[in-house]
Backbone bond lengths (Angstrom), bond angles and torsions (degrees), N, CA, C in turn:
res aa  C-N    CA-C-N  psi(-1)  N-CA   C-N-CA  omega(-1)  CA-C   N-CA-C  phi
1 X - - - 1.456 - - 1.526 109.07 -
2 X 1.326 115.32 148.15 1.460 119.12 175.03 1.536 109.42 -90.00
3 X 1.312 116.19 177.87 1.466 121.08 -174.16 1.529 111.95 -60.02
4 X 1.334 117.42 -43.05 1.464 120.01 -179.77 1.528 111.50 -66.05
5 X 1.310 116.89 -38.01 1.468 120.85 177.68 1.525 110.93 -66.05
6 X 1.325 116.31 -36.93 1.475 121.05 176.98 1.523 109.43 -61.24
7 X 1.326 116.70 -46.64 1.471 120.27 179.59 1.528 110.81 -59.36
8 X 1.316 117.14 -45.72 1.465 121.06 179.21 1.531 110.64 -63.01
9 X 1.328 116.11 -39.48 1.462 121.08 178.87 1.530 110.66 -63.13
10 X 1.320 116.70 -45.06 1.472 120.60 179.20 1.523 109.89 -62.64
11 X 1.323 116.79 -42.73 1.459 121.22 178.02 1.531 110.49 -58.90
12 X 1.311 116.51 -45.37 1.469 121.57 178.31 1.524 111.27 -62.12
13 X 1.335 116.86 -44.99 1.467 120.64 178.55 1.523 111.20 -59.24
14 X 1.326 116.21 -44.32 1.468 120.67 -179.52 1.525 110.15 -59.23
15 X 1.327 116.25 -45.75 1.467 120.33 -179.44 1.518 111.47 -67.48
16 X 1.336 117.28 -44.00 1.469 121.37 -179.42 1.519 111.90 -61.43
17 X 1.317 117.08 -34.10 1.465 121.42 -176.96 1.533 112.13 -89.18
18 X 1.347 116.23 1.41 1.463 120.09 178.04 1.517 113.44 70.57
19 X 1.312 116.51 26.90 1.471 121.83 -179.50 1.523 108.92 -99.42
20 X 1.330 116.38 178.10 1.461 120.08 175.29 1.525 110.11 -140.05
21 X 1.317 114.81 159.35 1.473 120.81 -176.76 1.527 111.56 -57.25
22 X 1.321 115.81 -45.82 1.467 120.55 -173.99 1.523 112.21 -59.68
23 X 1.333 116.52 -53.92 1.468 119.14 -175.82 1.527 111.47 -66.45
24 X 1.332 117.00 -38.07 1.465 119.24 178.50 1.527 111.36 -68.81
25 X 1.321 116.77 -39.51 1.474 120.19 178.02 1.523 110.31 -57.66
26 X 1.312 115.24 -46.53 1.460 119.71 -179.20 1.526 111.17 -68.31
27 X 1.335 117.10 -35.46 1.463 121.31 179.71 1.530 112.44 -67.09
28 X 1.337 117.01 -26.05 1.465 119.62 178.10 1.531 111.42 -94.91
29 X 1.327 115.60 9.70 1.458 120.85 173.55 1.520 115.30 85.23
30 X 1.312 116.89 23.52 1.467 120.73 -179.43 1.524 109.86 -120.05
31 X 1.343 116.35 173.46 1.465 119.60 179.00 1.523 109.93 -69.76
32 X 1.320 115.72 163.33 1.461 120.55 -171.18 1.530 114.50 -64.86
33 X 1.314 118.95 -16.81 1.471 121.65 179.98 1.528 112.93 -98.31
34 X 1.322 118.01 -0.30 1.467 122.19 -172.14 1.531 113.43 -55.34
35 X 1.316 118.40 -54.68 1.466 120.13 -177.47 1.525 111.99 -69.34
36 X 1.326 117.74 -33.15 1.467 120.01 174.62 1.530 109.75 -59.89
37 X 1.316 116.86 -46.16 1.469 121.07 179.21 1.524 111.05 -64.57
38 X 1.318 116.61 -41.41 1.466 120.42 179.84 1.530 110.82 -62.72
39 X 1.312 117.09 -48.69 1.465 120.82 -175.36 1.531 112.43 -75.01
40 X 1.312 117.70 -42.56 1.462 120.55 -173.20 1.525 115.39 -95.54
41 X 1.304 117.65 -23.80 1.463 120.40 -177.76 1.524 113.20 -115.74
42 X 1.332 116.37 -8.08 1.457 120.26 176.97 1.521 115.06 75.16
43 X 1.326 116.17 24.12 1.460 119.82 179.69 1.532 109.30 -129.74
44 X 1.312 116.32 121.09 1.470 129.92 4.02 1.536 110.80 -75.08
45 X 1.305 115.57 167.53 1.456 120.87 179.77 1.528 110.69 -59.36
46 X 1.314 116.24 -46.80 1.472 123.08 177.18 1.523 108.39 -130.99
47 X 1.329 115.21 150.47 1.463 119.04 175.24 1.523 109.09 -69.40
48 X 1.324 117.58 133.09 1.460 119.82 175.04 1.529 110.28 -61.60
49 X 1.307 115.91 154.74 1.468 122.08 -174.42 1.526 113.07 -51.26
50 X 1.313 117.24 -48.70 1.465 120.45 -176.49 1.536 111.63 -62.47
51 X 1.327 117.28 -44.33 1.455 120.88 -179.72 1.536 110.80 -69.93
52 X 1.317 116.47 -37.75 1.467 120.34 178.77 1.528 110.36 -62.42
53 X 1.319 116.17 -43.82 1.465 120.99 -179.22 1.531 110.70 -63.84
54 X 1.321 116.35 -45.38 1.468 120.07 179.11 1.524 111.23 -63.02
55 X 1.330 116.43 -42.55 1.454 120.39 -179.49 1.531 111.01 -64.73
56 X 1.318 117.00 -39.35 1.463 120.60 177.54 1.533 110.54 -59.88
57 X 1.310 116.51 -42.42 1.467 120.14 178.55 1.527 111.05 -65.09
58 X 1.321 116.91 -43.79 1.465 121.20 -179.07 1.531 112.62 -65.75
59 X 1.339 115.60 -33.65 1.470 120.05 179.58 1.524 111.91 -92.02
60 X 1.325 116.27 -3.88 1.468 122.88 179.49 1.531 111.46 56.35
61 X 1.348 114.71 51.20 1.466 121.17 177.38 1.521 109.78 -131.96
62 X 1.301 115.63 163.60 1.450 122.58 174.82 1.527 108.26 -66.13
63 X 1.300 117.12 133.25 1.463 121.75 -179.14 1.522 111.97 -55.69
64 X 1.328 118.01 -31.37 1.462 121.39 -179.59 1.530 111.73 -60.92
65 X 1.329 117.49 -26.80 1.466 121.13 178.82 1.525 112.58 -66.39
66 X 1.333 116.66 -16.26 1.460 120.96 -174.18 1.522 113.74 -104.74
67 X 1.341 116.99 11.52 1.455 119.70 179.69 1.518 111.09 -150.10
68 X 1.322 114.84 153.97 1.461 120.43 175.28 1.526 110.94 -93.04
69 X 1.315 116.68 -3.34 1.465 122.37 179.66 1.526 108.12 -89.98
70 X 1.325 116.63 132.88 1.463 120.12 177.58 1.527 109.22 -67.12
71 X 1.318 116.37 126.37 1.459 121.75 179.60 1.523 109.38 -102.11
72 X 1.321 116.83 132.30 1.465 119.52 176.37 1.528 110.53 -60.00
73 X 1.309 116.68 149.44 1.465 121.62 -178.01 1.528 111.80 -56.10
74 X 1.321 118.68 -34.92 1.467 120.87 -178.69 1.520 111.06 -63.39
75 X 1.326 117.96 -34.07 1.469 120.35 177.07 1.513 109.84 -69.39
76 X 1.313 116.38 -43.58 1.455 120.32 -179.13 1.522 111.96 -62.94
77 X 1.313 117.88 -32.87 1.460 120.96 179.87 1.508 112.03 -64.17
78 X 1.325 118.59 -26.98 1.457 121.01 -178.86 1.521 111.86 -71.15
79 X 1.329 118.33 -19.66 1.463 120.54 178.81 1.522 111.58 -88.96
80 X 1.324 116.37 -11.49 1.454 119.56 -178.96 1.517 113.02 80.84
81 X 1.330 116.95 14.00 1.454 120.47 -177.32 1.518 112.09 -126.05
82 X 1.327 118.48 26.98 1.471 119.43 -179.75 1.512 109.99 -69.12
83 X 1.322 114.92 151.01 1.469 119.46 -179.80 1.500 109.53 -123.67
C-alpha cells in the first residue's frame, strides 16, 4: 500500500473498531488533533515508530498494516502480531 492508502486503511480501522481520532491520539501520547491531521492533512507524512506501534496495539492489528515501510520481523514480534 502507498501512504494515502495507509491513511485510508487506518481511518477505516478506526471506524470499524468504534474508536475516534481524539481518544486514540491521546492514547498514543499526542494532542487530540494528531490523528485527524495525519489522516486528513497528511501531516506527518508517516507515523513515527513509537506512535505506530501504540496505535497497532490499540487497533489490534499488525504494525505492518500501518506503514508503507517494510518492517523487519523482529520489530513486528514486539507488537504481538507477527505473522
